[in-house]
TIPALUM-357886 format. One record per residue (C-alpha): residue number from 1; x, y, z. Coordinates in pm, 1 decimal. Example, Ala and Ser with C-alpha at 12.3 -4.5 7.8 and 13.67 -1.06 7.14 Angstrom:
  seq         u         v         w
    1    1230.0    -450.0     780.0
    2    1367.0    -106.0     714.0
This chain:
  seq         u         v         w
    1    3365.7   11224.2   10167.9
    2    3133.0   11500.2   10062.2
    3    3085.5   11809.4   10310.8
    4    2698.4   11872.4   10348.2
    5    2667.4   12241.3   10448.2
    6    2396.2   12180.8   10646.1
    7    2522.7   11934.4   10889.5
    8    2720.2   12040.9   11161.8
    9    3093.9   12017.8   11239.7
   10    3056.7   11783.6   11492.7
   11    2827.0   11515.9   11308.4
   12    3094.5   11581.5   11026.5
   13    3378.8   11498.9   11302.6
   14    3185.4   11215.0   11452.0
   15    3161.7   11051.4   11095.1
   16    3529.6   11063.8   11052.0
   17    3622.8   10912.5   11366.0
   18    3403.7   10625.1   11236.8
   19    3611.6   10573.1   10954.9
   20    3929.9   10635.8   11142.1
   21    3828.1   10335.3   11346.9
   22    3832.5   10100.0   11065.3
   23    4130.0    9920.7   10986.9
   24    4336.6   10038.5   10657.4
   25    4227.6    9745.1   10479.1
   26    3863.7    9766.8   10555.3
   27    3866.0   10154.5   10469.4
   28    4040.4   10068.3   10124.6
   29    3722.9    9795.9   10091.9
   30    3502.0   10078.2   10152.4
   31    3669.9   10339.4    9940.3
   32    3673.2   10069.9    9641.8
   33    3316.9    9988.9    9718.4
   34    3188.3   10388.3    9679.0
   35    3408.3   10408.7    9353.5
   36    3269.6   10088.8    9218.5
   37    2931.5   10139.5    9312.7
   38    2792.5   10151.2    8960.8
   39    2915.5    9750.9    8935.9
   40    2650.6    9647.9    9164.2
   41    2339.4    9618.6    8957.2
   42    2241.1    9551.7    8549.4
   43    2083.0    9921.4    8574.1
   44    2335.1   10105.2    8762.6
   45    2596.1    9926.5    8494.3
   46    2396.0   10036.2    8203.3
   47    2365.8   10406.0    8323.6
   48    2764.6   10424.3    8379.0
   49    2870.2   10253.7    8031.8
   50    2628.5   10436.7    7844.0
   51    2670.1   10756.0    8010.1
   52    2331.8   10805.1    8094.2
   53    2140.4   10728.9    7752.5
   54    1993.3   10395.0    7869.9
   55    1729.5   10564.5    8070.0
   56    1681.3   10411.1    8416.2
   57    1293.8   10379.6    8439.1
   58    1158.2   10304.6    8763.3
   59    1038.0    9983.9    8708.8
   60    1377.6    9849.3    8549.8
   61    1573.8   10003.0    8840.5
   62    1300.4    9798.8    9062.2
   63    1357.9    9445.2    8878.5
   64    1741.4    9554.8    8875.1
   65    1798.0    9556.3    9239.4
   66    1569.2    9210.7    9239.5
   67    1806.0    9037.0    8960.5
   68    2097.9    9150.4    9117.3
   69    2029.6    9003.2    9445.7
   70    1870.1    8695.3    9376.5
   71    2132.3    8586.6    9078.3
   72    2411.9    8622.1    9330.5
   73    2253.4    8399.6    9598.2
   74    2205.8    8153.0    9313.5
   75    1880.6    7941.2    9207.5
   76    1673.9    8195.9    9132.8
   77    1322.0    8175.0    8969.9
   78    1208.8    8499.5    8869.0
   79     946.6    8612.6    8606.5
   80     867.7    8956.6    8543.2
   81     578.7    9059.8    8280.0
   82     575.3    9411.2    8086.0
   83     354.9    9570.8    7842.4
   84     511.8    9595.2    7496.7
   85     754.6    9871.5    7433.3
   86     850.2    9928.3    7790.2
   87    1253.3    9852.7    7791.3
   88    1206.5    9492.3    7893.5
   89    1423.0    9326.8    7620.5
   90    1722.8    9584.0    7643.6
   91    1729.5    9520.1    8014.8
   92    1742.3    9152.1    8040.4
   93    1873.1    9066.7    7695.7
   94    2142.8    9341.2    7689.8
   95    2227.1    9476.0    8048.2
   96    2159.9    9215.8    8263.7
   97    2456.2    8951.4    8069.3
   98    2695.3    9257.4    8034.3
   99    2629.7    9307.4    8431.4
  100    2684.5    8921.7    8528.1
  101    2969.3    8826.3    8228.6
  102    3142.6    9124.7    8415.1
  103    3119.5    9009.6    8766.1
  104    3143.3    8659.0    8686.1
  105    3346.6    8606.6    8334.5
  106    3405.4    8230.8    8407.0
  107    3007.2    8142.6    8387.1
  108    2791.3    8088.7    8092.8
  109    2441.4    8292.3    7999.3
  110    2207.3    8165.1    7785.4
  111    1973.2    8426.3    7595.4
  112    1647.0    8293.0    7420.7
  113    1354.7    8473.1    7235.4
  114    1110.7    8336.0    7004.9
  115    1368.4    8334.5    6721.1
  116    1732.5    8307.6    6682.3
  117    1789.4    8581.2    6490.3
  118    1629.1    8851.3    6755.0
  119    1829.9    8663.9    7013.7
  120    2171.0    8674.6    6832.1
  121    2096.0    9062.3    6762.5
  122    2102.2    9045.7    7151.6
  123    2429.8    8878.5    7187.8
  124    2593.0    9108.3    6933.4
  125    2507.8    9401.3    7179.5
  126    2639.2    9248.4    7440.8
  127    2961.1    9149.4    7236.6
  128    3034.9    9423.0    7108.4
  129    3020.7    9613.1    7431.5
  130    3292.0    9420.4    7597.1
  131    3495.0    9456.4    7246.0
  132    3444.4    9825.1    7239.5
  133    3786.4    9967.4    7344.9
  134    3658.3   10285.4    7478.4
  135    3501.0   10103.6    7721.6
  136    3823.4    9902.0    7849.9
  137    3880.4   10094.1    8111.5
  138    3569.4   10056.4    8260.3
  139    3457.0    9685.9    8187.1
  140    3732.5    9383.6    8262.5
  141    3591.8    9119.1    8063.4
  142    3734.3    9039.1    7711.1
  143    3625.6    8776.7    7430.4
  144    3830.9    8525.7    7261.9
  145    3961.2    8614.4    6913.7
  146    3915.1    8267.2    6827.2
  147    3538.0    8202.1    6961.8
  148    3359.5    8488.2    6874.4
  149    3088.8    8384.5    6687.8
  150    2760.9    8613.0    6730.8
  151    2560.8    8310.9    6850.3
  152    2814.9    8163.4    7081.6
  153    3148.7    8326.9    7189.8
  154    3371.9    8267.0    7491.8
  155    3574.4    8476.2    7730.6
  156    3913.1    8409.7    7819.9
  157    3804.0    8282.4    8152.7
  158    3628.5    7986.2    8012.7
  159    3261.7    8121.8    8040.9
  160    3059.5    8315.6    7745.1
  161    2724.9    8375.8    7605.4
  162    2483.0    8133.9    7355.1
  163    2173.6    8259.3    7171.1
  164    1916.0    8056.8    7065.8
  165    1551.6    8050.9    6966.9
  166    1294.2    7841.9    7089.2
  167    1277.8    7537.8    6941.6
  168    1669.3    7559.8    6871.0
  169    1971.4    7272.3    6934.6
  170    2133.5    7332.2    7265.7
  171    2274.0    7029.7    7306.0
  172    2618.9    7019.4    7470.4
  173    2556.2    7372.2    7602.4
  174    2494.4    7478.0    7956.6
  175    2379.2    7813.1    8136.8
  176    2450.6    7915.6    8479.8
  177    2221.0    8211.2    8352.0
  178    1957.4    8163.0    8155.5
  179    1716.9    8455.0    8017.0
  180    1409.5    8393.0    7815.0
  181    1265.3    8689.4    7664.8
  182     965.6    8745.4    7470.6
  183     880.7    8372.9    7373.1
  184     639.5    8431.6    7155.8
  185     631.2    8608.7    6815.6
  186     246.1    8726.5    6767.4
  187     -84.9    8649.0    6854.0
  188    -111.4    8349.2    6546.3
  189     127.2    8243.6    6770.2
  190     -16.0    8289.0    7098.6
  191    -352.0    8106.4    6979.4
  192    -220.7    7811.5    6847.9
  193    -264.6    7521.1    7051.6
  194      10.7    7322.4    6854.1
  195     263.4    7612.1    6908.5
  196     237.8    7689.2    7257.3
  197     279.2    7304.0    7300.5
  198     580.8    7316.0    7119.8
  199     734.7    7598.2    7340.4
  200     640.4    7407.5    7669.0
  201     776.6    7075.3    7543.3
  202    1082.2    7229.3    7444.8
  203    1144.2    7445.3    7733.6
  204    1109.4    7117.4    7948.2
  205    1323.6    6862.2    7754.0
  206    1580.8    7098.1    7593.8
  207    1615.0    7425.4    7769.1
  208    1527.4    7312.5    8122.8
  209    1781.3    7038.2    8113.0
  210    2058.4    7287.8    8031.8
  211    2073.6    7466.1    8381.9
  212    2424.4    7413.9    8547.4
  213    2386.2    7340.1    8969.5
  214    2283.3    7666.7    9143.5
  215    2189.9    7823.0    8758.4
  216    1947.1    8119.4    8785.7
  217    1655.5    8144.6    8517.7
  218    1468.9    8474.7    8418.3
  219    1154.3    8477.6    8239.3
  220    1066.5    8835.6    8078.1
  221     748.5    8868.4    7849.3
  222     444.4    9035.5    7764.0
  223     202.5    8800.4    7815.2
  224     -54.1    8660.7    7560.2
  225    -241.7    8387.7    7664.7
  226    -324.2    8213.3    8028.4
  227    -131.6    7892.9    7888.3
  228     156.5    8027.4    7737.6
  229     526.1    7965.9    7876.9
  230     510.4    8161.6    8227.1
  231     130.4    8016.1    8262.6
  232     226.4    7673.3    8233.9
  233     524.3    7733.2    8480.3
  234     336.8    7915.2    8728.1
  235     113.5    7556.5    8732.8
  236     307.8    7282.7    8627.1
  237     629.4    7403.3    8782.6
  238     502.5    7544.0    9080.8
  239     765.7    7343.2    9290.5
  240    1046.9    7580.4    9196.7
  241     899.3    7877.2    9373.6
  242     868.7    8126.0    9070.4
  243     870.6    8524.1    9202.3
  244     634.3    8668.1    8982.2
  245     622.1    9045.2    8949.0
  246     345.2    9206.8    8663.2
  247     406.1    9568.0    8619.7
  248      36.7    9653.4    8407.5
  249      51.6    9935.2    8207.6
  250    -155.0   10115.3    8414.7
  251    -150.1   10026.2    8739.3
  252    -418.3    9832.9    8931.0
  253    -462.1    9757.6    9352.9
  254    -157.1    9632.3    9512.5
  255      76.1    9770.5    9224.6
  256     452.5    9686.0    9330.8
  257     600.9   10000.6    9249.4
  258     291.5   10190.9    9505.6
  259     150.8   10339.1    9183.7
  260    -183.0   10494.9    9226.0
  261    -483.1   10294.1    9046.1
  262    -466.2   10406.8    8687.9
  263    -123.3   10531.0    8660.6
  264      73.5   10470.5    8361.2
  265     435.3   10259.4    8396.8
  266     639.9   10477.3    8213.5
  267     461.7   10800.0    8187.3
  268     771.3   10962.2    8014.4
  269     717.3   10722.2    7740.8
  270     369.0   10632.5    7751.2
  271     113.5   10860.1    7910.4
  272    -225.1   10742.2    8047.8
  273    -392.6   10932.3    7777.6
  274    -197.3   10752.4    7516.4
  275    -224.2   10382.2    7652.7
  276    -627.6   10464.5    7690.1
  277    -623.1   10551.9    7300.7
  278    -417.4   10205.7    7243.6
  279    -658.0   10044.1    7455.3
  280    -951.3   10159.9    7259.7
  281    -770.4   10041.1    6944.6
  282    -685.7    9690.9    7063.7
  283    -998.5    9603.3    7258.9
  284   -1055.6    9441.1    7585.3
  285    -906.3    9065.1    7531.7
  286    -603.2    9187.8    7380.6
  287    -524.5    9515.8    7610.9
  288    -592.6    9297.1    7921.3
  289    -353.1    9029.9    7818.8
  290     -37.1    9267.1    7636.2
  291     -77.2    9562.0    7853.7
  292    -238.0    9452.3    8174.1
  293     -67.8    9121.3    8214.1
  294    -371.3    8950.2    8289.7
  295    -521.1    8711.4    7959.6
  296    -815.7    8604.6    7964.8
  297    -937.1    8233.0    7895.2
  298   -1155.6    8361.5    7553.9
  299   -1322.3    8643.9    7388.2
  300   -1636.7    8537.7    7511.5
  301   -1804.3    8682.6    7766.9
  302   -1709.4    9048.7    7667.5
  303   -2063.5    9143.7    7593.7
  304   -1951.8    9332.3    7293.0
  305   -2349.4    9345.7    7156.4
  306   -2383.4    9632.0    7420.7
  307   -2116.3    9848.1    7260.5
  308   -2310.7    9814.9    6908.4
  309   -2512.2   10177.2    6843.3
  310   -2849.1   10074.2    6701.0
  311   -2994.1   10283.8    6406.8
  312   -3255.9   10326.8    6185.8
  313   -3168.3   10294.0    5795.5
  314   -3248.8   10621.9    5755.8
  315   -2979.3   10790.4    6002.2
  316   -2709.6   10581.0    5749.9
  317   -2513.0   10841.6    5556.6
  318   -2587.1   10849.0    5178.3
  319   -2393.3   10625.8    4936.0
  320   -2164.3   10914.9    4827.7
  321   -2003.2   10967.2    5149.8
  322   -1950.1   10547.2    5247.8
  323   -1746.3   10303.9    5055.7
  324   -1930.9    9981.4    5110.3
  325   -1863.3    9590.0    5067.8
  326   -2042.1    9267.3    5083.4
  327   -1837.0    8995.2    5269.1
  328   -1927.4    8605.4    5213.9
  329   -1840.3    8320.2    5469.2
  330   -1933.8    8051.3    5254.6
  331   -2085.3    7669.0    5346.2
  332   -2227.7    7442.6    5125.3
  333   -2455.5    7208.1    5376.5
  334   -2795.4    7243.4    5352.5
  335   -2874.4    7092.1    5703.6
  336   -2652.3    7134.7    6033.7
  337   -2305.6    7269.1    6003.2
  338   -2182.3    7620.0    5909.9
  339   -2418.0    7888.8    5785.8
  340   -2346.5    8093.8    5486.5
  341   -2337.3    8464.0    5592.9
  342   -2309.2    8783.7    5401.6
  343   -2293.1    9109.7    5590.6
  344   -2300.8    9426.4    5402.7
  345   -2063.0    9664.2    5555.9
  346   -2005.4   10053.4    5503.8
  347   -1718.6   10286.3    5636.3
  348   -1771.0   10701.8    5657.5
  349   -1504.6   10812.7    5426.3
  350   -1394.9   11106.4    5673.5
  351   -1516.5   10949.9    6009.2
  352   -1386.7   10604.3    5983.4
  353   -1719.5   10488.6    6131.6
  354   -1839.8   10186.1    6007.4
  355   -2193.9   10097.6    5953.3
  356   -2327.5    9714.1    5946.8
  357   -2649.5    9747.6    5733.0
  358   -2767.7    9402.6    5617.8
  359   -2674.9    9040.6    5694.1
  360   -2748.0    8743.0    5488.5
  361   -2732.1    8438.0    5716.5
  362   -2833.9    8115.1    5580.7
  363   -2825.4    7730.5    5574.1
  364   -2850.0    7610.9    5187.6
  365   -2691.2    7404.1    4946.5
  366   -2406.0    7528.5    4717.8
  367   -2653.2    7598.2    4449.2
  368   -2859.8    7802.4    4635.2
  369   -2623.3    8000.0    4763.8
  370   -2503.5    8092.4    4444.4
  371   -2850.5    8188.9    4377.5
  372   -2837.5    8421.8    4689.0
  373   -2494.1    8557.5    4626.7
  374   -2604.1    8673.5    4253.8
  375   -2925.8    8786.8    4398.5
  376   -2757.8    8981.5    4637.0
  377   -2483.8    9139.5    4388.3
  378   -2784.9    9238.8    4137.4
  379   -2946.4    9402.6    4471.1
  380   -2657.2    9594.1    4590.8
  381   -2564.9    9734.3    4272.7
  382   -2195.1    9792.5    4073.1
  383   -2095.0    9995.1    4326.1
  384   -2102.0    9766.7    4635.6
  385   -1722.2    9583.5    4611.8
  386   -1807.2    9187.9    4671.0
  387   -1533.1    9000.8    4924.8
  388   -1502.3    8621.4    4938.9
  389   -1317.3    8405.5    5193.6
  390   -1158.1    8127.4    5004.1
  391   -1137.9    7809.5    5206.2
  392    -790.5    7631.8    5209.7
  393    -681.0    7368.4    4922.8
  394    -768.3    7290.4    4566.9
  395   -1153.4    7293.9    4609.7
  396   -1115.6    7653.1    4794.9
  397    -958.0    7773.0    4510.9
  398   -1194.2    7609.5    4246.8
  399   -1504.9    7808.2    4448.5
  400   -1362.1    8134.5    4393.8
  401   -1334.1    8086.8    4005.9
  402   -1639.9    7944.1    3967.6
  403   -1794.2    8287.5    4135.1
  404   -1533.1    8495.6    3960.2
  405   -1749.6    8388.8    3638.8
  406   -2088.2    8401.2    3773.7
  407   -1981.8    8743.1    3889.7
  408   -1791.6    8879.8    3624.9
  409   -1998.7    9189.1    3567.8
  410   -1917.0    9319.8    3938.7
  411   -1604.5    9396.8    4150.9
  412   -1557.8    9032.3    4301.9
  413   -1237.8    8911.0    4454.7
  414   -1159.5    8625.7    4660.2
  415    -928.4    8634.0    5002.0
  416    -731.3    8329.9    5128.6
  417    -845.1    8251.3    5500.0
  418    -513.5    8242.5    5684.1
  419    -440.4    8226.3    6077.1
  420    -644.4    8227.3    6361.6
  421   -1015.6    8338.1    6279.2
  422    -967.5    8535.0    6680.0
  423    -687.8    8719.6    6513.2
  424    -884.1    8797.2    6207.1
  425   -1175.9    8900.3    6399.7
  426    -981.4    9124.5    6656.0
  427    -992.4    9421.0    6472.4
  428   -1358.4    9454.4    6401.6
  429   -1430.2    9333.3    6751.7
  430   -1217.8    9609.3    6897.7
  431   -1396.6    9870.1    6665.1
  432   -1725.3    9775.7    6841.0
  433   -1607.3    9824.6    7167.9
  434   -1488.6   10123.3    7100.9
  435   -1826.8   10243.6    6989.6
  436   -1729.3   10296.4    6615.9
  437   -1957.4   10056.2    6486.0
  438   -2361.8   10111.5    6400.8
  439   -2616.9    9817.0    6315.5
  440   -2893.8    9930.0    6151.1
  441   -3202.4    9822.5    6323.2
  442   -3316.2    9472.0    6147.7
  443   -3472.4    9136.0    6193.9
  444   -3115.2    9008.8    6199.8
  445   -2968.4    9177.8    6509.7
  446   -3063.5    8942.4    6769.9
  447   -2911.4    8599.8    6565.2
  448   -2599.0    8843.4    6487.0
  449   -2558.5    8981.4    6849.0
  450   -2594.0    8612.4    6993.5
  451   -2304.4    8491.8    6797.8
  452   -2142.6    8791.4    6868.0
  453   -2098.4    8793.9    7248.9
  454   -2043.7    8412.0    7230.0
  455   -1761.9    8421.4    6970.3
  456   -1459.3    8218.3    7066.1
  457   -1219.9    7952.1    6907.1
  458   -1478.1    7687.3    7048.3
  459   -1791.7    7878.8    6921.1
  460   -2077.1    7661.8    6758.0
  461   -2136.0    7938.7    6516.4
  462   -1863.1    8178.9    6382.9
  463   -1973.3    8266.7    6013.6
  464   -2147.4    8592.2    6048.4
  465   -1818.5    8709.2    6267.9
  466   -1560.8    8601.0    6046.3
  467   -1774.7    8747.0    5739.2
  468   -1798.8    9102.3    5906.7
  469   -1449.4    9061.7    5989.1
  470   -1316.2    9021.7    5622.9
  471   -1577.2    9320.3    5513.9
  472   -1411.5    9511.6    5798.0
  473   -1026.2    9444.6    5738.2
  474   -1073.0    9517.3    5341.0
  475   -1227.6    9835.3    5432.7
  476   -1029.5    9975.2    5694.5
  477    -688.5    9829.9    5620.5
  478    -735.1    9792.3    5253.6
  479    -464.1    9497.0    5268.7
  480    -416.5    9165.8    5116.8
  481    -315.4    8890.9    5330.2
  482    -385.3    8835.4    5753.6
  483    -313.4    9048.7    5997.9
  484    -147.5    8991.3    6305.8
  485     -25.9    9158.7    6663.2
  486     348.7    9103.0    6696.4
  487     681.0    9220.0    6715.3
  488     877.2    9378.8    6450.6
  489    1209.4    9560.8    6472.0
  490    1080.5    9941.1    6421.1
  491    1279.0   10014.0    6098.4
  492    1047.7    9786.5    5931.9
  493     731.0    9911.5    6017.1
  494     517.0   10229.3    5946.7
  495     195.4   10363.5    6066.9
  496    -156.4   10284.6    5902.4
  497    -289.1   10620.5    5813.7
  498    -600.2   10699.8    6033.9
  499    -543.9   10418.8    6297.5
  500    -276.3   10539.7    6574.3
  501    -132.5   10264.8    6733.8
  502    -141.8   10029.8    6427.2
  503     141.3    9952.7    6195.8
  504     224.7    9781.0    5896.2
  505     552.3    9570.2    5776.6
  506     682.1    9697.8    5477.5
  507     890.9    9430.2    5391.4
  508     699.2    9099.2    5450.2
  509     447.5    8931.1    5196.2
  510     180.5    8985.7    5477.4
  511      85.8    9309.4    5644.4
  512     152.1    9274.2    6054.3
  513      -6.3    9490.5    6307.2
  514     290.9    9534.8    6531.6
  515     370.9    9730.8    6875.5
């Protein structure tokens, strides 16, 4: 008992009398409970065994108590949604299995992420913690020497952990606690109807059927899409009585932590100012999904044209201060179908501001389009680089080769169209919303703005936006390949100069913008 000098002697005596009234066995139980209190939740255990190196942020402490209480009851169905880089994976996929298997070493944990490699990384951390001899005076669970494979290991009591990726095999394996952490890798996967459907079908047919009687299931993730795994569970499996708690990066009304509206979730790591900077970089569509956990049905309806800054041609900086690209998205149909679009886009070398200076937008035959492209190159001059989107297949490659021959006197490059168009367009749309794009006043403005405000995966026309995105990405990022928002290990990313919050992979063929 700790003596509190601010309390009277009689109060201490009364407390002592209450304790003395307990039986000897109850006194021992109480003393043990006080001494072993660090075992109560995943968070308290993590603080103890890491000697305080694990940071017990308030949102993690909050869900830790819920996890400990609901899992102990059995048959828990919990969903927690968090913004990226806010400690969710370390808590759920490392700290929670350690706590669970220390408490119930005869039971099984199943850790699932978007890829098997990431899941086994988490499994390795859990296994190494139990194998760490420096912690044996605290942790009693051990690993069988003959069953310690990183993706599946066992305890002497018959329990253990299985690590798997979405879509992987789970035959013959059960789970008393199933943990699903970040089931979507990047924006490309989130926008793919096929991949979302495969994830859902795998979850229903393979993962869900591995749950033991009274098993608990916890999903913790950053939201990407209304119809992602969490969205489907809440609609198609509502009878499971899910408890869903959202933690937006900036607090909204009825915040679970009692934060004031607009207050940062983890200000010691991401201040409100830093989060607003990220919002400006991402744009509303991805910010609402990934950081506020409120994904939109589509990109349409954002009224982005309101953010364009219209200026006369006379206010465009001199060519010496600009880098300029003419980008083309081709269509060869003369009547109906897609248009051919060719915007002329410049970027200021010092400020990074974007100037949308001209737009070619026509429905013409392939021969007439060739004349248009060549005539435009002549008018733009040799100082303007030309990029053209290459359609998939051998025919697309042939078209690019034809244009290389036609424009051999100019700086011309083809670019393969890879990934969903919403992904490719996202950086350009975010720049518009941030107020960094100037539109030169011209007759083509209304047509372009109408297409901009209606842009999404199901839009009837998207040629101008796709062509602008191609030009923008080349001006700003200067990268070959597609852009993605997604997850990489910190050792594999480097910041893109002049674009706070953006990163690109050093080791993968395609550059990836990651968080």
